[in-house]
C-alpha positions as CSV (number, residue, x, y, z in Angstrom):
1,M,0.0,0.0,0.0
2,I,1.3,3.6,-0.6
3,R,1.3,5.8,2.4
4,A,1.0,9.4,1.5
5,V,1.4,12.0,4.2
6,V,0.8,15.8,3.9
7,S,2.3,17.8,6.7
8,R,1.3,21.3,7.6
9,R,2.4,24.1,9.8
10,D,-1.1,25.4,10.2
11,A,-4.3,24.9,8.8
12,K,-3.1,26.7,5.7
13,I,0.3,26.2,5.2
14,I,1.7,22.8,3.6
15,D,5.3,22.3,4.4
16,A,6.3,18.7,3.4
17,F,5.0,15.7,2.0
18,E,6.4,11.9,2.4
19,I,5.2,9.1,0.0
20,T,6.2,5.7,1.0
21,G,5.3,1.9,0.0
22,H,4.1,0.4,-3.3
23,A,0.4,-0.2,-4.5
24,D,0.6,-3.4,-5.8
25,S,-2.6,-2.9,-7.9
26,G,-1.1,-4.5,-10.8
27,E,1.8,-6.1,-12.4
28,Y,5.2,-4.1,-12.8
29,G,4.7,-1.6,-15.6
30,Q,0.8,-1.9,-15.3
31,D,0.0,-0.7,-12.0
32,I,-2.1,2.5,-12.7
33,V,-2.3,3.8,-8.9
34,C,1.5,3.9,-8.5
35,A,1.9,5.4,-11.9
36,A,-0.8,8.0,-11.0
37,V,0.8,8.8,-7.7
38,S,4.5,8.8,-9.1
39,V,3.3,11.7,-12.2
40,L,1.5,13.6,-9.6
41,T,4.4,13.8,-7.2
42,I,7.3,14.0,-9.5
43,N,5.4,16.8,-11.2
44,T,4.7,18.7,-8.1
45,V,8.5,18.6,-7.4
46,N,9.2,19.5,-11.0
47,S,6.5,22.5,-10.9
48,L,7.9,23.8,-7.5
49,T,11.3,24.1,-9.0
50,E,10.4,25.4,-12.2
51,I,6.8,27.7,-11.9
52,A,7.2,28.7,-8.2
53,K,11.1,29.0,-8.4
54,I,11.1,26.8,-4.9
55,D,14.1,24.5,-4.4
56,P,12.6,21.8,-2.2
57,E,14.8,19.5,-0.1
58,V,14.0,16.0,-1.9
59,E,14.9,12.7,-0.5
60,M,14.2,9.4,-2.7
61,D,15.0,5.9,-2.9
62,K,16.4,5.5,-6.2
63,E,17.3,1.8,-5.8
64,N,14.1,0.5,-4.3
65,G,11.7,3.0,-5.1
66,G,8.8,3.5,-2.7
67,L,10.2,6.7,-0.9
68,M,9.7,10.2,-1.6
69,K,10.2,13.1,1.1
70,V,9.8,16.5,0.0
71,K,10.2,19.6,2.3
72,L,10.0,23.1,1.4
73,P,12.6,25.6,2.6
74,N,11.1,27.8,5.8
75,S,11.8,31.0,3.6
76,E,9.4,29.7,0.8
77,L,6.6,28.7,3.1
78,T,4.4,31.5,2.2
79,N,5.0,31.3,-1.5
80,P,1.5,31.3,-2.9
81,N,2.5,29.7,-6.1
82,G,4.1,26.9,-4.0
83,Q,1.1,26.5,-1.9
84,L,-1.3,26.3,-4.8
85,L,1.0,23.6,-6.3
86,L,0.9,21.6,-3.2
87,E,-2.9,22.1,-2.6
88,S,-3.2,20.7,-6.2
89,L,-1.1,17.5,-5.1
90,V,-3.6,17.2,-2.3
91,L,-6.6,17.3,-4.5
92,G,-5.3,14.6,-6.8
93,L,-4.0,12.1,-3.9
94,Q,-7.6,12.5,-2.5
95,S,-8.9,11.6,-6.1
96,I,-6.9,8.5,-6.2
97,E,-7.4,7.3,-2.6
98,Q,-11.5,7.9,-3.3
99,N,-10.9,5.5,-6.4
100,Y,-8.5,3.1,-5.1
101,Q,-9.0,3.1,-1.1
102,D,-7.2,-0.6,-1.2
103,Y,-3.9,0.7,-2.5
104,I,-3.4,4.3,-1.2
105,E,-4.0,5.9,2.3
106,L,-3.7,9.9,2.7
107,T,-2.9,11.2,5.9
108,L,-3.3,14.9,6.4
109,K,-1.2,16.4,9.2
C-alpha cells in the first residue's frame, strides 16, 4: 500500500509531504495507482522548481523506489504559487484515494 502524508504548519501552510510503499495494484509496468501517484508527486516537485522557483529538499530511494520525501525551505512556506501547487497535489491524491482506497492511504497532518 502507498502511504502519503502531507504535513501542514497550520491549517493553511503545507510544508512537506512523504510518499512510501508500493500500491501493488497490478503487475510491474501495469500498476495504474503507482503510476498516478508517481506522476503527481514528480510533477509537483518539478513545478515547485520551475514554476514557483522553490528549491525543495527532496529525498528518494532510487534503488528500491517507494520513498519520496519533499520539504519546503522555511523561507518559501508562504510562496503562494508553491502552496497552490501543493494543494493541487492534495486534491489529486484525495481523488486517487477515493477510487483506489485498497492501494493508497492519505493522511493530512
